[in-house]
N, C-alpha and C positions, 0 to 999 in steps of 0.2 A: 659614924662621924656625923654629928648634927650640924646644923647651920651650913657652913661652907667648907668644912675640912673633912670630917670623917666620912662623909658620903663620897668623897673622891675615890675611896677604895671600892665602892660598889661597882664601879665601871671605870674605863679609861677616860671618862669625862663627859658622858652624855647626860649625867645627872648632877645635881648641884651638890655642893658640900665644901666647907672649909672651917677649920678650927680657929677660934678666936684667941688672940694673944696680944696684949698691949705692948707695942714696941715703938721705937722712934719712927716718926713719919719719914717717908722717902722723898727724894728730890726728883726732878724731871728726867726723862729718858732721851736718848739720842740713838740714831741708827748707826751701827757699826759696820765693819767690813769683813769680807771673807778672810779667815785666818790662814788658809793655804790657797795659793793661786790655782787657777784652773789648769788642767793638764794641757800640754802644748797642742795647739790646733794643727791640722794638716797644713803643709806648705801651700801658700796661695800663689796664683799666677799674677802677673803684672796687672791684668785687667780687673782682678777682684781684690787687689791689695788694699785699696781704700776701704772697701766694704768690710774686709777682714779686720782692719785696724779699728774701725768703728765698733764692730761687734766685740772685739777684745776689750775695748774700753768700758763696755756695759757689763753690769753684774749678770751672772748667769741666772737661769730660772730658779735654782734652789736659793741663791742669795736673795733674789727678788722676793721669793716667798717668805724668807725670814724677815726681810725688811718690812713686809706687809704686816707680819705678826707684831712687830714693835711699833710701827707707825700707825696702823689702823686699828689694831686690837689692844693697844696699850700695854703690851708685855714689856717688862723692864729689859728682858734679854731673851734671845732665842739662840739655840746652837744645834748643829746637825753634824752627823757623821754619815757619809755615803760611800758604800762599797759597790763597785761595778762588777760585771760578770768575770772580769779578769783579776779580781781581787785588789784593784787599785782603790785607794781610800782618799777621800777629800773631807776636810773639816771646814765648817762654816760657823760664823758667829754674827750676831747683830745685837745692838743695844749696849747696855752697861752692866757689868758684873756686880758692882756694889754701888748703889745709888748714893751712899753717904760719901764715899771716897772718889767716885767716878772711875774706878779701876775698870780695865778691860774685861770682857768675858773670857775666861780661860778656854783655850782650845781643847775640845773634848773633855770638858770639866765633868766632875762627878755631880750627879743629881740624885734625889730620892726618886726611885722608879715605881713606887706604888704597886699597883696590881700586876705589873710584870713579874713580881715575886711569885705569883700563882703558878706561872709556867715552870719556874725552878722547882717548886714543891711538887707539881704534877710529875715532873721528870723523875724525882726521887721515888715517888710512889710507884711509878711504872717500872723503874729499875727493880724495886722490891717485888713487883708482880713477876718480872722476868726471872727473879731468883726463887720464885715460888714461896715467898714469905708473906705475900699479900694476894688475895683473890679479889679482882674487881667486882665480882658479883656476890661476894660475901657481905653480910650485914655489918654495919658499924659496930653492933654489939659483939661481933666476933672478936674485935680487937679492944673495944672499950665497953665492956659489959656493964649495963645498967646506967651508963652515964648520960645518955640522951633520951630524956623523957620530958614531955610537956603537953600542952593542949593541942591535940591532933599530931603530936610528935612522938615517935617511938623508934629508937635506934635499931630495933629488931626488924624494921620494915624499910630502912634506908640502906642502900648499898654504897660501897666505896665509889663505884662508877658514878652514881648519882651525885655524890659530893663533888667529884672532879668536873662533872658536866653541868653543874648548877641546876639539876632537876630534882633535888631532894625536897623542896618546899620549905626548907628551914628559914625562919625569919632572919633578917640581916641585923646583927648586933650593932653595927655602926650607926644604924638609924636611931639608936636608943641610948647611946652613951651620954653622960653628963658633960659639964664644962671643965672638969678637973684636968689640968695638964699634969699628968703623973704617970707612974709606971703601972701597967696593967699586966696581970698574968693571963695566959691563955684560958685558964679555967674561969676567970672573971668575965672574959669576953663571951665565953660560951654560956655562962650563967645568965648574962644579960639577955642573950637571944632567947633562952628557954623560958623567960618570963612572959613571952609573947606567943600567940598561936601560930600554927603552921600556915603558910601561904596557900598550900594545896597539898594534896596527897602525893607521896613520893612517886615520881615517874610519870605524872599526868600532865605536867607543864614544865616551862623553863622560866627561871627568874634568878637574876644575879644576886648572890648573897655571900658576903665575906665569911659568914659562919661556916660555910662548907669547907673552906680552906683552913680555918682554925682546927676543925676536926681532922682534916687530912694531915695537918702538922702533928697533931696529937697521936694519930695512928703511926706516923713515922717514928716518933719518939718511943712509943710503946713497943713496936716491933724490933727496932734496932737497939733500944736501951741507951741511946745517945741523944744529945740535944739536937734539935732540928737544924740549928745554925751549923753545927759540925758536920752533919750529914750533907747539907747543901754544899758546903765548902769542899768536902772530901770527894763527893760523887759528881758534882757539876762544875763548880768554879775552877778547881784545879785541873780536872779532866779536860775542860774546854780551853784551858790556858787563859783564863780571865784574870788580869793582873790588877784591876781597879774595881772589883766587885766584892761586896761583903754584906753580911747580915749583922747589923749593929748589935753590940753586946748590951745587956741590961744597963740602963742608966747612961748610955752613950747618946747624947743629944746632938753631937757635932757631926760634921762631914769631914773625913780625914784628909783628903787630898784637895788640890785646887778645884774650886767650884764657884759658880755664880751664886749670889745670894737669892733666896726665895722670898716672895712677898705675898701679902694678903691685903685686900681692900674690903672693908666692912660694908660699904655701899658705894654706889656709882660716884658720889661726890666726896667720898672720904679719902684721906691720904693713904698711900701705900705704907704698909708696916712690914718690917723685916721679921720673918718667922723661920729663918734658916735653921736655928738651933731649937729643936723640939724633940721631946721624948717620943720615939716612933713605936713604942711597944703596943699601942692600941691597934696597930696594923698587923703585927706578928706575921704569921704564915700567909696572910692575905695581902700584905703590902709593906713590909718593913725594910726592904733591901735598898742599897745604894749602889750605883754603877755609873758607867759612862756610855755614850752612844756607840763608840767603837766596840766596847765589851758586849753590849747587847747585840750588836750585829754579829759578832763572833759567836755568841751563844746560840742565837736562832739559826745561824748558818750551820753550825755544828749539829744542831738538833735535826734540821731537815736533811742533812747529809748522812744521817744514821750513825753519827759518832758518839751519841749519848744514850741511845736506846736500840735494842734489837729491832728488826723490821716488824715483827708481830706487834710489839708494844707501840712503835711509832705509828703503825696503821690504826691501832685503837685510838691513839691520841688525835689522829686526823679524821676520825669518824665524828661527824658534826650534826648539830641540830640548829634550826633557825634561831638567830639572836639579833634580829634587826632592831627591835625596840631599844636595845642598849647600845649596839655597836654600829648601827646605820644600815642603809640599803644593801641587801645581798649578803650581809654578814652572817656567819654561822659559828657556833661554839663547839669545840671538841672537848678533849680532856685537858683543860687549862691552856688551850690554844685556839686562836680565833682566825678564821679565814675571811678575807675581804676581796671582792672583785676589783681588779685594777682597770682604770679607764683605757689603758693600752692593751687590755686583754690579759687573761690568766688571773691567778690569785696571788695575794700576799698572805703570809702566815706570821702571826705575832700575838700580841695581847694588848699592850698599852697600859698605862697606869697614871694615877692621879694621887697626889699627896699634898698636904698643905705647903704652898710655896712653889710647887712644881707640877708639871704635866709632861709626860713622855709618851710619844706615839711612834710606831715604826712597823716594820715588817721585813720579811725575807722571802725570796722566791726560790723555787727549785733549781733555777739556772744560775744561782750564785749571787744575785743582787741582794743588797740589804741596806736599810736606811733606819736611822732613829733621829727624831726631831724632838727637842725638849724646849719648854718655855718656863720662865721663872715666876709664874703665877697660875693658880688653878683657873681653868676656863669654866665660866658659868653661863655663857651665852652661845647660842647656836651658830652665830656668824663666826666667832672665834674658833669653835670646834671645826667648822667646815674649812677654815683657812689652815688650821693645823693639819687636818687630814689631806688637804690639797697639797701642802708642802711635802708630805710623805709621798703622795702619789706622783708628784712632779719629779722627785728624786728617783723613785723606783722606775719611772717610765722614761728616763733620759735616753 
């Protein structure tokens, strides 16, 4: 993705990118309110009843974090789903769901989840590993013979593991796409990448590239003989009980269920433009999916709990290498799964994703906590990214 959209799939948002599309300018934004009230506080004594009443009148820390994203970072809307250790769920919103009509942000609305898609793809590949249909240390050529060739690029020297862990050295196709808003086939995306030289020899370094996951998706299709979307739905979405998550069909530019509109700003002083409806095919296995915060929480929680992968494959997925340049201080990248240190101690596991009009970050912990926070504009500045990450950390460390 060039400019400000397509690069959003390179990472969950520490790099620039969004795709241009001329649409009506948006109106001003306003801070919304939490859509589900806070859980009932413990009973207060007479001596502290006044303090308790004052605290109850104030927004809680998660709501304040969303308000900051709208008020200070200019996000049209922000929404969050927070799951605590006991499985209790709270939903929050701030801002406006549609700047033209002024409608509210739908509680737990669907958004484009960008590179969170990669974790779904990695789970399918690792299920195939468990079934002995794919070998992590086999070459790409084992499954796609002769397909991956270029300057410094040879599919006989790149392993499936290196694709999933972003250590293949393959150039990122989304850095080189043109401005056409159209349908792209996976082979077109791969061909775009192969016109450029390798970034490094396989296994010698780490660099985020969407091309890795296009190839992982092609391997899934070759091994199973079924479309990637069907395999994700059958093996992950239905198994995890995700009711609002799907891989858009070819030509489907809409978002099916209630959702906040997504926006793009060409420059700091330009008006916001609605880019909610856009052909997502250029993301494919690297970032095409749509979901909700609660579904993402359910997915990552099920994954960490061992309900989607056998223990051996989950351990492989959680075997990480440093990825601070893209995901921030202390971050590490496994097989389609990112670990980040929490300020309250321990790690969160997730991925994050960015797509034109949306940015979604979150994580889950081994003790059952999970959070996803989304905003309705891709983040391009470091302050906004820090505030979004802070919102996630605030919710996970409650």
